C-alpha positions in Angstrom: 92.6 189.9 93.3 94.3 187.2 95.3 91.1 185.1 95.3 90.9 185.4 91.5 94.5 184.3 91.1 93.9 181.3 93.4 90.8 180.3 91.4 92.7 180.6 88.1 95.5 178.4 89.5 92.9 175.7 90.7 91.3 175.7 87.2 94.7 175.3 85.6 95.5 172.4 88.0 92.2 170.7 87.2 92.9 170.9 83.5 96.4 169.4 84.1 94.9 166.6 86.2 92.3 165.8 83.5 95.0 165.8 80.9 97.1 163.4 82.9 94.3 160.9 83.7 94.4 159.0 80.4 98.1 158.4 80.9 97.5 157.1 84.4 94.8 154.7 83.2 97.1 153.5 80.4 99.8 152.7 82.9 97.4 150.8 85.1 96.2 148.7 82.2 99.8 147.7 81.5 100.4 146.8 85.1 98.9 143.3 85.0 101.1 142.5 81.9 104.2 143.7 83.7 103.2 141.7 86.8 102.6 138.6 84.8 106.0 139.0 83.1 107.6 139.4 86.5 105.7 136.4 87.9 106.9 134.3 84.9 110.5 135.5 85.6 110.1 134.5 89.3 108.7 131.0 88.3 111.5 130.5 85.9 114.0 131.5 88.6 112.3 129.1 91.1 112.4 126.2 88.5 116.0 127.0 87.7 116.8 127.1 91.4 115.1 123.7 92.0 116.9 122.1 89.1 120.2 123.4 90.5 119.4 122.1 93.9 118.6 118.7 92.5 121.8 118.7 90.6 123.7 119.6 93.8 121.8 117.0 95.7 120.3 119.3 98.4 116.7 118.6 97.2 116.9 114.8 96.4 114.2 112.8 94.6 112.0 110.4 96.5 113.2 107.0 97.8 111.4 104.1 96.3 110.5 101.6 99.0 109.7 98.1 97.7 107.7 96.1 100.3 104.7 93.9 100.8 101.2 95.6 100.5 99.2 96.6 103.5 97.0 94.0 105.3 94.1 94.5 107.7 95.2 96.4 110.8 98.8 96.7 109.7 100.6 98.5 106.8 102.9 95.5 106.2 103.0 92.0 107.7 106.8 91.9 107.6 108.4 93.6 110.7 111.5 94.6 108.7 109.4 96.6 106.2 107.5 98.3 109.0 110.8 99.2 110.7 112.3 100.7 107.5 109.2 102.8 106.7 109.0 104.0 110.3 112.6 105.1 110.0 111.9 107.1 106.9 109.0 108.8 108.7 111.1 109.5 111.8 113.7 111.3 109.8 111.2 112.9 107.3 112.8 111.4 104.2 110.5 111.7 101.2 109.6 108.2 99.9 107.2 106.3 97.8 105.9 102.8 98.2 106.0 100.2 95.5 104.2 97.0 96.6 105.5 93.5 95.8 103.6 90.3 96.5 106.5 87.8 96.4 108.1 86.7 99.6 111.5 87.2 98.1 114.1 85.0 96.3 117.8 84.3 96.3 118.4 87.5 94.3 116.0 89.9 96.1 115.3 90.3 99.8 112.4 92.4 100.9 112.3 95.2 101.8 114.7 97.0 99.5 115.0 100.6 98.3 116.0 102.3 95.1 117.5 105.8 95.1 119.4 107.7 92.4 120.2 104.5 90.5 121.3 102.6 93.6 119.5 99.5 94.8 120.0 98.4 98.5 118.5 95.3 100.2 118.0 94.4 103.8 116.4 97.0 106.2 119.6 97.5 108.2 121.8 98.1 105.2 119.1 100.4 103.8 119.3 102.5 107.0 123.1 102.8 106.8 122.8 103.8 103.2 120.2 106.5 103.9 122.3 107.9 106.8 125.2 108.4 104.4 123.1 109.8 101.6 121.1 112.3 103.8 123.9 113.1 106.2 122.0 111.8 109.2 123.8 111.6 112.6 122.3 108.2 113.6 121.6 108.0 117.3 124.1 110.8 118.1 122.4 111.5 121.4 123.2 108.0 122.7 126.3 107.0 124.5 128.5 104.1 123.5 126.9 101.9 126.2 123.4 102.8 125.1 124.3 102.0 121.5 125.6 98.6 122.5 122.4 97.8 124.4 120.3 99.0 121.5 122.3 96.7 119.1 121.8 93.7 121.4 118.0 94.2 121.8 117.6 94.8 118.1 119.5 91.6 117.2 117.4 89.7 119.7 114.1 91.0 118.2 115.1 90.4 114.6 117.0 87.1 114.9 115.1 85.4 117.6 111.7 86.8 118.6 110.7 87.3 115.0 110.8 83.6 114.2 108.2 82.8 116.9 105.9 85.1 115.0 106.7 83.4 111.7 106.0 80.0 113.4 102.6 81.3 114.5 101.7 82.6 111.0 102.9 79.8 108.8 102.5 76.7 111.1 100.2 77.2 114.0 97.7 79.6 112.3 98.2 78.7 108.7 94.5 78.3 107.9 94.1 82.0 108.6 97.3 83.1 106.8 96.3 81.4 103.5 93.2 83.6 103.3 95.6 86.2 102.1 95.7 84.3 98.8 91.9 84.0 98.4 91.8 86.2 95.2 94.1 83.9 93.2 92.8 81.4 90.6 91.1 78.2 92.0 94.1 76.0 91.7 96.8 78.6 92.4 95.2 79.8 95.7 95.7 76.3 97.1 99.2 75.7 95.7 100.8 79.1 96.3 100.3 79.3 100.0 101.6 75.8 100.5 104.8 76.7 98.6 105.3 79.8 100.7 104.7 77.8 103.8 107.3 75.2 102.8 109.8 78.0 102.2 109.2 79.5 105.6 109.5 76.1 107.3 112.8 75.5 105.6 114.1 78.9 106.8 113.0 78.1 110.4 114.7 74.7 110.2 117.9 76.4 109.0 117.7 79.0 111.8 117.3 76.3 114.4 114.1 77.5 116.0 112.0 75.2 113.7 113.5 72.1 115.4 111.9 73.0 118.7 108.4 72.1 119.9 105.4 74.5 119.8 105.6 75.1 123.6 109.4 75.7 123.4 109.1 78.2 120.6 106.4 80.2 122.4 108.5 80.0 125.6 111.5 81.6 123.7 109.2 84.4 122.6 107.9 85.0 126.1 111.4 85.3 127.6 112.3 87.9 124.9 109.1 89.9 125.4 109.6 90.0 129.2 113.2 91.3 128.7 111.9 94.0 126.4 109.2 95.0 128.8 111.6 95.1 131.8 114.1 97.3 129.9 111.5 99.7 128.6 109.9 100.2 132.1 108.1 103.5 132.4 110.1 105.2 129.6 108.3 106.6 126.6 111.0 105.2 124.2 113.5 102.4 124.7 116.7 104.4 125.3 115.6 107.8 126.7 113.3 110.8 126.0 114.2 110.9 122.3 113.3 108.2 119.7 116.2 106.3 118.1 116.7 103.5 115.6 116.0 100.8 118.2 112.5 102.3 118.5 111.7 101.7 114.8 113.1 98.1 115.2 111.0 97.3 118.2 107.9 99.0 116.8 108.2 96.9 113.6 108.2 93.7 115.6 105.7 94.6 118.4 103.2 96.2 116.0 103.3 93.0 113.9 102.5 91.0 116.9 99.9 93.3 118.6 98.0 94.5 115.4 99.0 91.8 112.9 98.5 88.7 115.0 96.1 89.8 117.8 95.1 86.2 118.6 98.6 84.9 119.0 100.0 83.8 122.4 102.6 86.6 122.1 99.9 89.3 121.6 97.7 87.9 124.5 100.7 87.9 126.8 101.5 91.5 125.9 97.9 92.6 126.4 97.5 90.8 129.8 100.9 91.4 131.4 103.0 93.9 129.4 100.9 97.0 129.0 104.0 99.2 128.6 104.9 97.5 125.3 101.3 98.2 124.0 101.5 101.8 125.2 104.9 102.2 123.4 103.3 101.1 120.1 100.4 103.5 120.6 102.9 106.3 121.1 104.8 105.5 117.9 101.6 105.5 116.0 100.6 108.9 117.3 104.0 110.3 116.5 104.6 108.8 113.0 101.6 106.9 111.8 98.6 109.3 111.9 97.4 107.8 108.6 97.6 104.2 110.0 93.8 103.6 109.7 93.7 105.0 106.1 96.4 102.7 104.9 95.5 99.3 106.5 91.7 99.3 106.3 89.7 96.4 104.9 89.3 98.1 101.5 93.0 98.5 100.9 93.8 95.1 102.2 91.3 93.5 99.7 92.6 95.8 96.9 96.2 94.8 97.3 95.7 91.1 97.7 97.6 89.0 95.2 95.4 88.1 92.2 95.7 86.1 89.0 97.3 88.1 86.1 94.6 87.1 83.5 91.0 86.5 84.2 88.6 84.6 81.9 87.1 87.9 80.7 90.4 89.2 79.5 91.1 85.9 77.7 87.8 86.1 75.9 88.4 89.6 74.9 91.8 88.6 73.5 90.3 85.7 71.6 87.8 88.1 70.0 90.3 90.6 69.1 92.5 87.9 67.4 89.6 86.6 65.5 88.8 90.1 64.3 92.3 90.6 63.2 92.3 87.2 61.3 89.1 88.2 59.5 90.6 91.6 58.5 93.7 89.9 57.1 91.6 87.4 55.1 89.5 90.3 53.6 92.6 92.2 52.7 94.0 89.1 50.9 90.7 88.6 49.0 90.8 92.2 47.8 94.4 91.9 46.7 93.5 88.7 44.6 90.6 90.5 43.0 92.8 93.4 42.0 95.3 91.0 40.5 92.6 89.3 38.4 91.3 92.6 37.1 94.8 93.5 36.0 95.1 90.2 34.1 91.8 90.6 32.4 92.7 94.1 31.2 95.9 92.6 29.7 94.0 89.8 27.7 93.1 90.4 24.0 89.6 91.2 22.9 88.9 87.6 21.6 89.8 86.2 24.9 87.6 88.6 26.7 84.7 87.6 24.4 85.2 84.0 25.1 85.5 84.7 28.8 82.3 86.7 28.8 79.9 83.7 29.0 82.1 82.2 31.7 81.8 85.4 33.7 78.1 85.6 33.2 77.8 82.0 34.5 80.0 83.0 37.5 77.8 86.0 38.1 74.7 83.8 38.1 76.3 81.4 40.5 76.7 78.5 37.9 80.0 77.2 36.5 80.6 76.7 32.7 80.3 72.9 33.0 76.9 73.3 34.7 75.7 75.6 31.8 76.7 73.0 29.2 74.9 70.3 31.1 71.8 72.5 31.3 71.9 73.1 27.5 72.1 69.4 26.7 69.1 68.7 29.0 67.1 71.3 27.2 68.0 69.8 23.8 66.9 66.3 24.9 63.6 67.7 26.2 63.1 69.5 22.8 63.8 66.3 20.7 60.9 64.1 22.2 58.6 67.0 21.7 59.4 67.1 17.9 59.0 63.3 17.6 55.5 63.5 19.2 54.6 66.2 16.7 55.6 64.1 13.6 53.1 61.3 13.9 50.3 63.8 14.0 50.9 64.9 10.4 49.2 61.8 8.6 46.0 62.2 10.6 45.6 65.5 9.0 
C-alpha cells in the first residue's frame, strides 16, 4: 500500500511539473527583454553620471595642443613643444594635437593650448595653468634647493643653449632646413624659408647670441652641455629617482639636438663625450614615448609638410564648375524669355497672329521676313524673262 501511495504521489508531482513547464519557458523568453531594459537603464545611468562628472569638472575634456607637425626622427622640431607634450604625458593629461605650420607671430606664440574656452601661450605658462586646472602638485617631492637648481638649469637650456640650435638650423645648416618647404609652390618654396630665416636671425640678434661668431656660439653650447652632463652624472633623472618638470625641459632640448639635428656639432659632442645625456633621452622615450617611431616616421613627416593651399587641378575644377553654372544661368534666362514671348502671342488678336504666321514660318525655316521678300522678287524677275522669250515665238506659228 505504501508503495502504491508513493507511486501516486510521484505521478501527481510529474503532472504538476509538466503543467508548470510552459510558465517557466514563458519567463525565460521574457528574460532577455528584462535584461535589455536593465542594461539600457545602466547605460543611461552611466551617461548621466558622466555628464554630471563633466559638469563638476572631475572628468574634463581633452586639452587641445597647438604645435608644429612631426618631422623625421622627432615629433616636433621646437623644444618647447616637445617639452609641453612630454609634460602632458608624464601627468597622464588627456590631450589632442592640432598641427600648425606657421612659426608664430606677434599675437600667437607656439606652442599654446586651449581648454574649456581658455587659451594659454608659452610652454611655461601652459604648465602653470595645467597644474591649477588639474590640481597637480608640481615637483612636490623636491626641496627648495632642488627647485632653485632646476629653475636655473631650465632657464639656461631655454634662454641660452636653445639659440645655438637655432643658429645651426637657420644659418649653418640652412640648405637642409629649407627642404622642409619642398612641397610648396615653385616660387613660394624659395621665398617662404628665406622669410622665416630672416625672422630667426632677427630674434638671435635681439637676444645677443647672433652677434657672436660661429665658433663662439658653438663654444657657448658646449659649456652648457658639459654643465648638464656633469650635474646629471649617473642619475636616471636630473634631480633624483623621480622625474620632474626639469626632465621634460631638458628632454625637449636634448632630444631636438640628438634626434632632430644629428649632424650638428652639439649632437656629435654628446655622442662622443656625454653618453649620459644620450642615455637620459633614451630613458624618457621608453617611459613616455613608446609611440615615438609611429609619430615621426618618414610617411608622417612628408604628410604634414606645408603645402600650397590650391593646386592647379583644383583651380581647373573650379573653372569648370563656374563655366557650368554660367551655362545653366544662360539657359534659364532663355527659357524665361521664351515663356514671356508665348504669353505675349496669346494676348495678341487673331489678325495679328495671322500676319505674324508667315514671319514665324520664316523664322522656323531659318530665314528672316526680309530674306523671304528678296527671294520672291528674284523669282518674279526670273519668271518675266521667261515670258518675254515665249512671246516672239508666236508669229513663227
